[in-house]
Structure formats: structure tokens, C-alpha cells
C-alpha positions as CSV (number, residue, x, y, z in Angstrom):
1,M,0.1,20.5,21.8
2,R,0.4,16.6,22.9
3,Q,3.8,15.8,23.1
4,D,4.8,12.8,20.7
5,A,7.8,11.2,22.3
6,F,8.2,8.6,19.1
7,C,8.5,12.0,17.2
8,A,11.7,12.9,18.8
9,R,14.5,13.1,17.1
10,Q,17.1,12.0,18.4
11,T,19.5,15.9,18.2
12,P,16.2,18.6,19.7
13,S,16.0,21.7,17.7
14,R,14.5,25.3,18.1
15,R,11.8,24.1,15.6
16,S,11.0,20.6,17.4
17,R,10.9,22.7,20.8
18,R,8.5,25.3,18.8
19,A,6.0,22.9,17.9
20,G,5.8,21.1,21.4
21,Y,7.7,18.3,20.2
22,P,9.5,16.4,23.4
23,T,13.1,17.6,23.7
24,R,14.8,15.6,25.7
25,V,15.7,11.8,23.8
26,A,17.7,8.9,24.9
27,S,21.2,8.4,23.9
28,Q,23.5,5.6,24.4
29,T,24.8,7.0,27.8
30,D,21.3,8.1,28.9
31,T,20.3,6.3,32.3
32,T,16.7,6.4,30.7
33,V,14.7,5.9,28.2
34,V,11.2,7.2,27.1
35,L,9.2,5.5,25.3
36,A,5.9,6.3,24.0
37,R,3.2,4.0,24.7
38,L,1.5,1.7,22.7
39,Q,-1.7,4.3,21.5
40,F,1.1,6.5,20.5
41,G,0.7,9.3,22.4
42,G,2.1,10.6,26.4
43,R,5.6,10.2,27.9
44,L,7.0,6.3,30.0
45,S,10.0,6.4,31.4
46,L,12.2,2.9,31.7
47,P,15.5,2.7,33.6
48,R,18.4,0.8,31.6
49,P,17.5,-2.6,32.2
50,R,13.9,-1.9,31.4
51,L,16.0,-0.4,28.0
52,A,17.4,-4.0,26.9
53,T,13.8,-5.7,28.0
54,M,12.6,-3.7,24.6
55,R,15.1,-4.0,22.6
56,L,15.9,-7.4,22.7
57,A,11.8,-7.8,22.6
58,G,12.3,-5.9,19.2
59,W,15.0,-7.7,17.8
60,G,12.5,-11.0,18.9
61,A,9.7,-9.7,16.8
62,L,11.4,-9.1,13.9
63,A,13.0,-12.5,13.4
64,I,9.4,-13.7,14.2
65,L,8.5,-11.3,11.2
66,I,11.4,-12.5,9.2
67,A,11.0,-16.4,10.0
68,A,7.0,-15.8,9.4
69,A,7.8,-14.4,5.8
70,F,10.2,-16.9,4.7
71,A,7.6,-19.5,5.9
72,V,4.6,-18.1,3.7
73,V,7.3,-17.7,0.7
74,L,8.0,-21.3,1.6
75,F,4.4,-22.8,1.3
76,A,3.6,-20.1,-1.7
77,T,7.1,-21.9,-4.4
78,A,6.5,-25.8,-3.3
79,Q,3.5,-26.5,-5.4
80,E,0.4,-25.1,-6.8
81,S,-2.2,-23.9,-4.4
82,N,-4.9,-21.4,-3.2
83,L,-1.4,-18.8,-1.9
84,V,-1.5,-18.6,-4.8
85,P,-3.7,-18.2,-7.8
86,R,-3.7,-19.6,-11.6
87,S,-0.8,-21.9,-10.0
88,S,-3.6,-24.9,-10.6
89,T,-3.3,-24.2,-14.3
90,V,-0.2,-22.9,-14.6
91,F,2.7,-23.0,-12.1
92,P,5.9,-23.4,-14.6
93,G,9.8,-22.9,-12.3
94,W,10.4,-19.1,-13.2
95,M,7.1,-18.3,-11.3
96,S,7.7,-20.5,-8.4
97,G,10.8,-19.2,-8.4
98,P,14.0,-20.1,-6.5
99,L,13.2,-21.9,-3.7
100,H,10.5,-24.1,-5.3
101,G,11.3,-27.8,-3.3
102,L,13.6,-26.4,-1.4
103,F,11.9,-28.7,2.0
104,G,10.9,-31.1,-0.6
105,H,6.6,-31.4,-1.4
106,L,5.2,-29.3,1.5
107,T,1.5,-29.6,1.5
108,N,-1.0,-27.4,-0.5
109,N,-4.4,-28.5,1.0
110,T,-6.7,-25.8,1.4
111,K,-7.8,-26.1,4.6
112,T,-4.8,-26.5,6.2
113,L,-3.5,-23.6,4.4
114,D,-5.7,-21.4,4.6
115,F,-5.7,-21.9,8.4
116,G,-2.0,-21.7,8.9
117,Y,-1.8,-18.6,6.5
118,S,-4.4,-16.6,9.0
119,G,-2.4,-17.8,11.9
120,V,0.8,-16.5,10.6
121,L,-0.6,-12.8,9.4
122,L,-1.9,-12.9,12.6
123,V,1.8,-13.7,14.5
124,M,2.7,-11.1,11.8
125,L,0.2,-8.4,13.2
126,A,1.0,-9.5,17.0
127,A,4.8,-9.2,16.6
128,Y,4.3,-5.2,14.5
129,G,3.0,-3.9,17.5
130,V,6.2,-5.6,19.9
131,V,8.7,-3.7,17.0
132,V,6.2,-0.2,17.0
133,A,6.9,-0.1,20.6
134,S,10.4,-0.9,21.0
135,A,11.2,1.3,18.1
136,R,13.5,3.7,20.3
137,A,15.5,0.4,22.2
138,L,16.5,-0.7,18.3
139,S,19.3,0.8,15.9
140,E,18.5,2.4,13.0
141,R,21.4,-0.5,10.7
142,V,19.4,-3.3,12.8
143,I,15.7,-1.7,11.6
144,W,17.4,-1.2,7.6
145,A,19.5,-4.6,7.9
146,C,15.7,-5.9,8.9
147,V,14.0,-4.4,5.8
148,C,16.4,-5.3,2.6
149,A,15.5,-8.7,3.8
150,L,12.2,-8.5,4.3
151,L,11.8,-6.9,1.0
152,L,14.7,-10.2,-0.3
153,I,12.7,-12.9,1.3
154,M,9.1,-12.0,-0.8
155,L,11.2,-11.4,-3.6
156,M,11.9,-15.1,-4.0
157,S,7.9,-15.1,-3.9
158,P,5.7,-16.4,-6.7
159,P,2.3,-13.1,-6.7
160,L,-0.2,-13.4,-3.7
161,Q,-3.5,-14.0,-3.1
162,L,-4.1,-11.6,-6.6
163,T,-3.0,-11.9,-10.2
164,D,-2.1,-8.2,-11.1
165,L,1.3,-8.8,-12.1
166,F,-0.1,-10.6,-14.6
167,N,-2.9,-8.2,-16.1
168,Y,-0.3,-5.5,-16.3
169,L,2.1,-8.1,-18.0
170,G,-2.2,-8.3,-20.3
171,Y,-1.9,-4.5,-21.1
172,A,1.4,-4.7,-22.1
173,R,1.5,-6.9,-24.3
174,L,-2.5,-6.0,-25.3
175,G,-0.5,-2.5,-27.0
176,A,2.9,-3.4,-27.8
177,L,2.7,-6.5,-29.0
178,H,-1.1,-7.0,-30.3
179,H,-1.6,-2.7,-31.4
180,M,-4.5,-2.7,-29.6
181,N,-5.3,-0.6,-27.8
182,P,-5.9,-1.4,-23.6
183,Y,-8.1,1.4,-22.6
184,T,-10.2,0.4,-25.9
185,H,-9.7,-3.5,-26.1
186,V,-9.8,-6.0,-23.8
187,I,-7.4,-9.4,-22.4
188,A,-9.2,-12.1,-23.7
189,S,-8.7,-9.7,-27.0
190,A,-5.7,-11.8,-27.5
191,S,-6.3,-14.5,-25.6
192,H,-4.0,-16.6,-27.4
193,D,-1.0,-14.7,-25.7
194,P,0.7,-17.5,-22.9
195,V,-0.4,-14.2,-20.4
196,Y,-3.9,-15.1,-20.8
197,R,-4.3,-18.2,-18.3
198,L,-2.4,-16.1,-15.8
199,S,-4.5,-13.5,-15.9
200,T,-8.1,-12.6,-14.5
201,W,-9.7,-9.7,-15.7
202,H,-10.1,-10.5,-18.9
203,N,-13.2,-8.5,-20.1
204,L,-11.9,-5.2,-18.4
205,T,-10.1,-1.8,-20.2
206,S,-7.2,-0.8,-18.4
207,P,-7.9,1.1,-14.9
208,Y,-4.5,2.0,-14.5
209,G,-2.5,4.6,-15.2
210,E,-1.2,6.1,-18.8
211,L,1.9,6.2,-17.6
212,F,2.4,3.7,-16.0
213,T,1.0,1.6,-19.3
214,A,3.2,3.5,-21.2
215,L,6.3,2.3,-18.8
216,S,5.1,-1.8,-19.3
217,Y,5.0,-1.3,-23.0
218,P,8.9,-1.7,-23.0
219,L,8.8,-5.7,-20.9
220,A,6.1,-7.0,-23.9
221,F,9.3,-7.6,-26.4
222,L,11.3,-9.6,-23.1
223,P,10.1,-13.3,-23.2
224,L,7.7,-13.3,-20.4
225,S,9.9,-15.2,-17.4
226,V,12.3,-12.3,-17.8
227,A,9.2,-9.6,-18.2
228,Y,8.4,-11.6,-15.1
229,W,11.2,-11.2,-12.9
230,T,11.7,-7.4,-13.6
231,I,8.9,-6.6,-12.0
232,K,9.3,-8.4,-9.1
233,V,12.8,-6.6,-8.8
234,T,11.2,-3.6,-10.2
235,V,8.7,-3.3,-7.3
236,V,11.0,-4.2,-4.8
237,L,13.2,-1.4,-5.7
238,A,10.6,1.0,-5.3
239,A,9.7,-0.4,-2.3
240,L,12.8,0.3,-0.7
241,A,13.3,2.9,-2.3
242,F,9.8,4.2,-1.5
243,V,10.9,3.8,2.9
244,W,14.1,5.2,1.8
245,V,11.8,8.8,1.2
246,V,10.1,8.5,4.3
247,S,13.2,8.1,6.0
248,V,13.8,11.3,4.4
249,C,10.9,12.8,5.3
250,A,11.4,12.1,8.7
251,R,14.6,13.4,9.4
252,K,13.5,16.8,8.0
253,L,10.1,16.8,10.4
254,D,12.1,15.9,13.4
255,R,10.9,12.7,13.9
256,D,12.3,10.0,14.7
257,P,13.2,7.2,11.7
258,R,13.3,4.1,13.5
259,F,10.0,4.5,14.5
260,V,8.3,5.6,10.8
261,I,10.3,3.0,9.3
262,A,9.6,0.4,11.6
263,F,6.1,1.6,11.6
264,V,5.9,1.6,7.8
265,A,7.7,-1.2,7.2
266,F,6.7,-3.8,9.3
267,N,3.4,-3.4,8.7
268,P,2.8,-7.5,7.9
269,I,-0.2,-5.8,5.1
270,F,3.1,-3.5,3.8
271,I,5.0,-6.8,3.5
272,I,2.5,-10.1,2.2
273,Y,0.0,-8.1,0.5
274,A,1.6,-5.1,-1.5
275,V,5.0,-6.5,-1.7
276,G,4.2,-10.1,-1.9
277,G,1.7,-9.3,-4.2
278,F,3.7,-7.1,-6.9
279,H,1.2,-4.2,-6.6
280,N,2.2,-1.1,-8.9
281,D,1.2,1.1,-6.0
282,F,4.9,1.5,-5.2
283,F,5.4,3.5,-8.5
284,M,2.6,5.7,-7.7
285,L,4.0,5.7,-3.5
286,L,7.5,6.5,-4.5
287,P,7.0,9.9,-6.6
288,S,4.0,11.0,-4.5
289,T,6.0,10.5,-1.1
290,G,8.8,12.1,-3.4
291,A,6.9,15.0,-3.6
292,I,6.3,15.3,0.9
293,A,10.4,15.2,0.8
294,L,10.9,17.9,-2.4
295,L,8.6,20.1,-0.6
296,L,10.1,20.5,3.2
297,H,13.7,20.7,1.3
298,R,12.2,24.0,-1.0
299,R,12.1,22.1,-4.4
300,D,8.3,23.2,-4.8
301,R,8.3,23.0,-9.0
302,A,9.9,19.6,-8.2
303,A,7.4,18.8,-5.5
304,G,4.4,19.9,-8.0
305,A,5.6,17.3,-10.8
306,A,6.3,14.6,-9.1
307,L,2.9,14.8,-8.2
308,M,1.8,14.6,-11.6
309,I,4.0,11.6,-11.8
310,A,2.3,9.9,-9.5
311,V,-0.8,11.0,-10.6
312,A,-0.6,9.6,-13.9
313,V,0.6,6.2,-12.6
314,K,-2.0,6.1,-10.1
315,F,-4.9,9.4,-10.7
316,T,-6.0,8.5,-6.7
317,A,-2.3,10.2,-5.8
318,V,-4.4,13.5,-6.5
319,I,-5.5,13.8,-3.3
320,L,-2.2,15.6,-2.3
321,L,-2.0,18.4,-4.3
322,P,-3.8,20.3,-2.1
323,F,-2.0,19.5,1.5
324,L,1.4,20.3,-0.9
325,L,0.1,23.6,-1.6
326,M,-1.0,23.6,2.5
327,G,2.0,23.1,3.3
328,A,3.6,25.6,0.6
329,R,1.9,28.1,3.0
330,T,2.8,31.0,0.5
331,R,1.2,32.8,-3.1
332,E,4.9,32.2,-4.4
333,R,5.1,28.9,-3.0
334,C,1.8,27.7,-4.3
335,L,2.5,28.9,-7.3
336,R,5.5,26.8,-7.6
337,V,4.3,23.5,-7.1
338,L,1.1,24.6,-9.6
339,S,3.7,25.4,-12.2
340,G,5.9,22.6,-12.0
341,A,3.2,20.3,-11.7
342,V,1.3,21.6,-15.2
343,L,5.2,21.8,-16.9
344,A,4.9,17.3,-16.1
345,A,1.7,17.4,-17.3
346,I,2.4,18.9,-20.5
347,P,4.6,16.4,-21.6
348,L,2.3,13.5,-20.2
349,L,-0.2,14.4,-21.6
350,V,1.7,14.1,-25.0
351,V,2.6,10.7,-24.7
352,S,-0.8,9.8,-23.2
353,L,-2.8,11.4,-26.9
354,A,0.2,9.8,-29.1
355,L,0.1,6.4,-27.7
356,F,-3.5,5.9,-26.2
357,G,-5.8,8.9,-28.0
358,F,-8.3,10.5,-26.0
359,S,-9.6,7.1,-23.7
360,L,-9.3,6.9,-20.0
361,P,-8.0,4.4,-17.1
362,N,-11.9,2.7,-16.8
363,L,-12.2,2.9,-12.9
364,S,-15.9,3.6,-13.4
365,D,-16.5,-1.0,-13.8
366,Q,-13.8,-1.1,-10.8
367,S,-15.0,1.5,-9.1
368,T,-18.8,-0.1,-9.1
369,L,-17.0,-3.1,-7.9
370,L,-17.8,-4.2,-4.1
371,T,-15.7,-6.0,-1.8
372,D,-17.8,-8.0,1.1
373,Y,-15.8,-5.4,4.1
374,S,-16.2,-2.2,2.2
375,V,-17.0,0.9,4.2
376,P,-20.4,1.1,1.9
377,Q,-21.1,-2.1,1.6
378,V,-21.1,-2.2,5.3
379,V,-23.1,0.7,6.1
380,G,-25.5,0.2,3.2
381,L,-25.8,-3.4,5.2
382,V,-26.8,-2.0,7.8
383,L,-28.9,0.7,6.8
384,G,-30.9,-2.2,4.9
385,I,-30.8,-1.1,1.8
386,G,-28.8,-3.5,0.2
387,G,-25.2,-2.8,0.4
388,G,-23.1,-0.4,-1.5
389,T,-25.6,0.7,-3.5
390,P,-25.0,3.6,-6.1
391,G,-26.2,6.4,-4.5
392,L,-24.4,5.5,-1.0
393,L,-21.6,5.6,-3.4
394,R,-21.9,8.6,-4.9
395,L,-22.9,9.9,-0.9
396,A,-19.6,8.5,-0.1
397,D,-18.0,10.5,-2.8
398,V,-19.9,13.8,-2.0
399,L,-18.3,13.5,1.8
400,L,-15.2,13.0,0.9
401,A,-15.1,16.4,-1.2
402,V,-16.4,17.7,2.1
403,L,-13.9,16.5,4.5
404,V,-11.0,17.8,2.7
405,V,-12.8,21.4,2.5
406,Y,-13.0,21.1,5.9
407,L,-9.3,20.1,6.3
408,I,-8.6,22.8,4.3
409,W,-10.3,25.0,6.2
410,R,-8.9,24.0,9.8
411,R,-5.3,24.0,8.2
412,R,-4.1,21.9,10.6
413,Q,0.0,20.1,10.2
414,W,-0.5,19.5,6.0
415,V,1.0,16.0,6.6
416,S,-1.7,15.2,9.3
417,S,-4.4,16.3,7.3
418,A,-3.3,14.7,4.0
419,G,-3.1,11.3,6.2
420,W,-7.1,12.3,7.5
421,A,-8.6,12.8,3.7
422,T,-6.4,9.6,2.2
423,L,-8.7,7.6,5.5
424,G,-11.6,9.0,3.9
425,L,-10.7,8.2,0.4
426,I,-9.7,4.4,1.6
427,A,-12.8,4.5,3.7
428,S,-14.6,6.0,0.2
429,L,-13.6,2.9,-1.8
430,A,-16.5,0.6,-2.9
431,W,-13.4,-1.5,-4.2
432,L,-11.1,-2.3,-1.6
433,M,-8.3,-4.0,-0.9
434,P,-5.8,-4.6,1.7
435,W,-2.6,-3.0,1.0
436,Y,-4.6,0.3,0.3
437,V,-3.6,1.2,4.3
438,V,0.3,1.3,2.7
439,W,-1.6,4.7,1.1
440,L,-2.0,6.1,4.7
441,L,0.9,4.9,6.4
442,P,3.7,7.3,5.4
443,L,1.6,10.2,6.3
444,A,0.5,8.3,9.9
445,A,4.3,8.6,11.2
446,L,5.0,11.3,9.5
447,G,2.0,13.5,10.9
448,T,2.0,15.2,14.0
449,S,-2.0,13.5,15.3
450,A,-2.1,10.4,17.3
451,R,-4.7,9.5,16.6
452,L,-4.3,9.7,12.7
453,R,-1.6,6.8,13.5
454,R,-4.5,5.2,15.5
455,A,-6.1,4.8,13.3
456,A,-3.9,3.5,10.4
457,V,-3.4,0.0,12.9
458,V,-7.1,0.2,13.4
459,L,-7.6,-0.3,9.2
460,T,-4.4,-2.6,9.2
461,L,-6.3,-4.8,11.6
462,F,-9.9,-4.2,9.9
463,L,-8.4,-5.1,6.4
464,M,-6.2,-7.5,7.6
465,L,-9.7,-9.8,9.8
466,S,-11.6,-8.9,6.8
467,F,-9.4,-10.6,4.0
468,L,-8.3,-13.9,6.9
469,P,-8.7,-17.1,4.6
470,V,-10.1,-18.6,8.0
471,V,-12.8,-15.4,7.9
472,W,-13.6,-16.2,4.7
473,W,-14.1,-20.5,5.6
474,Y,-15.9,-19.4,8.7
475,M,-18.5,-17.3,6.8
476,Q,-18.9,-20.2,4.8
477,Q,-19.5,-22.8,7.0
478,H,-22.1,-20.7,8.6
479,N,-23.7,-19.0,5.1
480,I,-22.9,-15.6,5.9
481,D,-22.6,-13.9,2.2
482,P,-22.0,-9.8,3.0
483,L,-22.8,-9.7,-0.4
484,R,-26.4,-10.5,-0.5
485,G,-27.6,-7.4,-0.8
486,S,-29.3,-6.1,-4.1
487,A,-25.9,-4.0,-5.2
488,G,-23.3,-6.9,-3.9
489,R,-25.6,-9.2,-6.4
490,T,-25.0,-6.6,-8.7
491,S,-21.5,-6.5,-7.8
492,E,-20.8,-10.0,-8.3
493,G,-23.1,-10.3,-11.8
494,L,-20.6,-7.5,-12.9
495,M,-17.2,-9.6,-12.1
496,R,-18.1,-12.8,-12.8
497,R,-18.5,-10.4,-16.7
498,L,-15.8,-9.0,-16.6
499,Q,-13.7,-12.2,-15.2
500,R,-15.5,-14.1,-18.0
501,A,-13.2,-16.4,-20.5
502,P,-14.1,-15.4,-24.4
């Protein structure tokens, strides 16, 4: 097996020798250190002066990430701008946060912010590459301190780019305060509610899992400002816990936790889009990654139950189930995983039926909406069939199923196989958002496949460039419209209907 120097643990084990991982690792007294190349494969021995250089480069890159994140938050909190959707409509103090006006009224010129924001994201992307390359030269204490600093900075920010946080509150208040089922009624049904002006999907029934919706109901009885900060704090804590669980898995798999943490938590999409957008994906990622950790600790029933909790938050987590069974290996352990999933599903189903009846999350509308550069949309344009047509989307689903079956039949390392399946899932989605790459990052970091890590980096680069404001500005200047085809026009019409105010 090809050696992966990044994945070596500091204390070599018999398991790591059998798996083909390198058993020589660096310590504080070594005269050389083994570092991976930028392509995350191969070995490179460097003398101690070079190790010091890499450490300084890593510290510098971490400082750049922190400074860049702080700059984004400062401009987002200064005043209403295109960085914070709906801020031009209403931007109260509880929304702008404690950093509001810290350096006066910074510019909110749209073009200036678009170019500045794009430049900052590109700088963060370069710094991310340096941190990942120098991760083994940094101490784990420094890495964790920087993770906490970045999360604290993003906590001070209003939601960036999208209004999903207010949609969460809109559905919660719709059900808990206005006694309307969010899976059969839309936010516009309570247009008099103060959260309505801050939400976006006015005519879309809830696409979120029943467990997440049920847990959000108590927020409806809090003042809107308190509920807003409660979600923000909870998301940040869930993100921190998620990274910690990933590090636990790394140690159990004999991976270097410094590299794994850096690969996941310093990705600029993780920082700016996932945490900065305060998305509920972390409530799915925490139990799904926890299921991996529990399986590695041979707590099979708990692993199945944790995965079922993740599915109840966001259905996409179900793709991990066949690979958990692959990791369980024996028939007895597989049965324990399945029994744990069934036992957890029973109370979850009871709660769902009691609160929402037989209504299900609205995945049908969301699965037909197209983003400009989702893979089916791009493929449809290249083939000249008008973009991501319904037939092409169904074909993408079939290909995803074939990929999962092939990965199960191939029976390679199960964490990497789960990562490839997750990559296939992301590629099959018509509605592709940047923070979806966070679904892939822990699996790529923990698995043995260097190709999967390269694919995760390529996907990060693709999503970053696809959503850069300066790219959108360039397309507008040159009359480039990726949704110009028949499928794109249909999607735009549906989107206007789902967002239209009554």
C-alpha cells in the first residue's frame, strides 16, 4: 500500500505496520522530520532548519487565517451590506453583534466588498494550503488554540451570504407559535411574524429533518434576538465538538490528529461558509462522525443509533450506513449496528408522527432547483441539452447508486469508501452549496486514500471559485448566464415562486 506520511501517528503500532503506514515519525529530538508533499503522498526528509522554516510558515499562515476571518467579520458587522442578506431591510444591533462599529462605518460599496471579499477568500485558500503542508511541524496545542480563535471570531459575525438561520427560526415559530405544520405550511402563512422579513424561502415547506425541527421548537418561545444568538452559539459549539470527534477518530485510526484537524477546520469554506453561515449541517455531522468514532471503539449499537440521529437531522447522512456495516465486518457486529439504528428510529418516528403526522421534509422542490455550477447543470450545458434536466438528475441518482454498490463490492478501506460515496453524492446534487464540502473533509482526512484528499482539495477550489463574488461580477459584465438553458430557466421560475412574498 502506498505510504501516507501525513497519516502516521507519533507512536507506531502493530496495526499501522500491518496497514503499511510509516512507522518512523518525528519527535522533538529528531534531526529530520517526515513531511508529506503537497499532493499528500510520498516521503520527504528535511533537516532541522527546514523544520523550523515550516513551523514559521505554519504560524504565519494561521495568523493570516485569523486576520482574514476577523476582517470579514468587521466589514459584515459594520453596517448593512451585500455580505449579509436582508441587512438592507433590517439590521438591528442584536443582529450586527458586539463588533458593530468597532472601526467606524467601513465601506459597504458593493463592488469594493465583492472584490475585497474575493481577495480575502483566495488568501485564506493559499494559507490553508500552507497550514496543511506544515501541520506536522506545528504543535497540537497551537492548532487547537487557532481553531477556537477562529470559531470565536465567526460567532461575532451575522450570518454570511445566506439566511438559513432565519429560515430555521421561521419554521420553528410557524409550528410552535402559530400552530401550523411546517411540512404542510410555508413561512408566508405567518407573514406578520417578525422573522418573516429576515427569511428567504417564503413559499417552501420545510426541507429539514423532523428531529432538527422538533428541537428548534423551544426557540420560538424566546425573544427573536435570544433565539438568534442561541442558534449561533449552538452551531459554533457543534462545530467545535465535530472537530474534536474527528480528532478522536484520527487517534483511533493511527492518523496524525494535527493534520486531520488542519485539513478539516482550517478549510476556508468550513470557516466562512459553514460556520459563518451558521448552517445546521453540523447537527448532522456531529452524530454521523460520532457514529464512526463509536464503531471504532466497538460500540456498535450506539454507532447505529448515532447515525439514525444524523439521518433525522438531515437525510443525506444515510449514505454512511452501508459503510458502517462494511466497517463492522462480522455478521454479529452488523446486526448490532442495525439493531441500534432501529431502536433509535422508533422514538424518533413516534415524535415525528406526534408533531407532524405523516408529512415529510420537502426534498422534492429543493432537489429540482439548480445552482449555476452544480455538476449536473454543467454536464447538461456541455452536452447541449439545456442544463440539469430532470432526466439527467435521475441519471445522476442512478450513477450514485451504482457507485455505492461498486464501493461495497470492492471492499477497500471503509472510511475512504464512504468518502468516495459522499463525493459522488455531492456531485449528483442539483442544488450545490459550498459548505457541502464539509461533509467530505473528515472522511478524506481520516481515510487512507491520497486521491480522495486531492479530490477534496479540488472540490474546495471548485466551489470557492464558483461562488466568488468577483466571478459573478465578471459573468455579469460579459453576459454569461450558466442558467440560460431550458432547465435553468425552469429552475429560476421555481425559485422566484418559492421566494416570492405574498
